[in-house]
N, C-alpha and C positions, 0 to 999 in steps of 0.2 A: 476201386482202389483203396478207399477208406477202410473197408471191411478187412481186406488183406493186411493192411498196415496194423490194424488193431490186433489181429491174430498174431502177427510177428512180435508186437510189443508185449503181449501177454506171454508168449513163448520165451522171450528174453528175460522178463521178470521172473518167471517160474524157474528158468535155468539158473539164474543168479541166486535165487532163494535156496535152491537145492545145493548149490556150491557152498554157500555160507553155512548151511546146516551140516553138511558133511564134514567141512573143516572143523566146525565146533565139536562135533562128535569125535573126530580123530584126536583132536587136542585133549579132550577129556580123558580118552582111553590111554593116551600116552602119559598124561599126568598121573593117572592112577597107577600105571605100571611102574613109573619112576619112583614112587614113594615106597621105600623098603623099610620094614620094621627091623630095628636092631635090638637084639636080645643079648643080655650079658652072658659071658662064658660061664661064670660062676657067681654065686651069691653066698656071702659069709655073714653069719649073725654073731653079735657080741665079739668082735674081732679085736686083737691087739697086735700091732706091728711094731717091732723094736728094731731100730737102725743102730748098728754098732760099728766101731772102727778099731782095728788092732794097732797098737803103737808101732809094731814092726811087722814086716811081711813074714808070714808063716808058711812053711811048707806043708805038704799033705799029711805028714806024720808029726809035725811040731805041735807043741802045746804052749799056751800063753793066755794072757788076759786081754779082754777087749773093753773098750770104753763105750758106754751108751751115749749116743748123740741125740736121739729123739725117740719118742714113743707116740704112736698114732693109734687111737682107739675110738670105738663108736658102736652103735647098735647094728648097722647094716653096711656092708661093703659090696658093691657090684663091680665085677671085673669085665672090662671091654678090651682086654689086651690082644684079642684076636684081630682087631681092626688095624688098618694101615697107620693110623695115628692113635696109638693105644692110650687109654685112660681108665681111671677108676672113679666111681661116684659114691658119695656118702649121703643118701637121700634123707636120712633121719638125724643128720648132724655128726660132728666129730670133735675130738679133743686131741690137740697136738701138744706134747710136752717136749721142750727143747732144753738141752743142758750145755753150758759153756765149759771152758777149761777148768773153772773152779767148782764145777758141778752145781752151779746155781741154776735154778729152773725157771723157765719162762713158759707160760701156758697160753695156748690160742684155742678159743672155742668158737663154733659157728653152727648155725642151723642146717647148713647144706655145704657140701664141698665136692670139688672135682680135682683129682690128682692126675696131671698129664705125665705119664711115665717117661716119655722121651726127653722132656725138658726139665723134669723135677719141679715144675711150677704147680702150686696148689692154689686153686680159686676158691675162696671162702666167701659165703654169702649169708646174709640174714643174721642180725644180732651178733656181729663179730666182736669178740672181746679178747684183748691181749693183756695179761697180767705179768709183770716182772717180779723177780725175786725181792726187789727193793720196795715194792708197793706201788710202783708206777702202773698206770692203767690206760689203755687206749680202747675206745669204743667207736665202731663204725658199722655201716650196713654191707660193705663189700671190701674185700682185701685180697691181694695176690701175695703169696709168700714164695720166694725163690729159695729153695732148700740148698741149691748149689752155692749161691753167694751169701746165704744167711741174711737175706734182706726182705723187707715187706714194703708194699706200696699200694696206694689207692688214689682214685680221683674223686671219691665220695666225701661227704661231710663227716667230720670226726670230732671226738672230744678226748682230750688228753689230760689226765690227772697226774700231777707230780707232787707227791707228799714231801719231797725234799725242800722245795721252796714254798709249799702250800698254795699251789696255783692250779687252775683249771683253764685249759685253752680250747676254744672252739675254732674250727677252721674247715677248709675244703681242699682236699688233695695233699698228700704228703708221702714221704718215704722214710723208713725207719729201720734201725738195726734190730735184729731178732730179740735182743735183751732190753730194748727200749732205752739204751744208753745215749743214743743220738737220734734226733728227729729233725727232719727238714720239712717244714710246712710250706706249701705253695701259696696258700691264702689263709689269713687268720681274721676272725671276726671280733676277737677281744680276749682279754686275759682277766680272770677273776681270782681274787685272793680268798682262799678257803678260810684262813685265819681270821680275816676281817669279818667274813660272813658269820663265823661261829661267835665272835665277840658281840656282834649285833644281836644275835639270837639270845645270848646270855643277858644282855642289857634289857 
């Protein structure tokens, strides 16, 4: 009886081992098949995209002037608009120039960017720098810019330089108007006066 029991135990262990091995193998193959490489529909080098708006609605044969709202440029643009959630990537950085009603320019620079075509949201990453026409400057590591609402926001640490009152603000998390006229900081670490710092250096 003991010998028969041992044979049955060995058979059960062997069967279970085969079951686990076959399951692992199937899972691996399914996982490999599920990973699909996505390639861009098109790649453009040294691109310049200009966004304009006509003051009045024009017909097919009408003529008129248009106002430049923004200019987006960079070394590489990859187009993934063939996907169900279309987007464009800028793997080597980009520059966004935004113009207000007075034609004052605000620039946004970043090392990497993603433009989500359906939502008009631009995801900017790595050494993000916003410079206003009045000399105000915002520096952060990651920023979302909403082109539709002309608003920018981040949850990352930032530094905001305001030459009007001679201050530098450090904080974490904020939302701001495109021209840096209004900033709402979620958390601040301190405010430093640039004028006092310059006076100390001169002393």
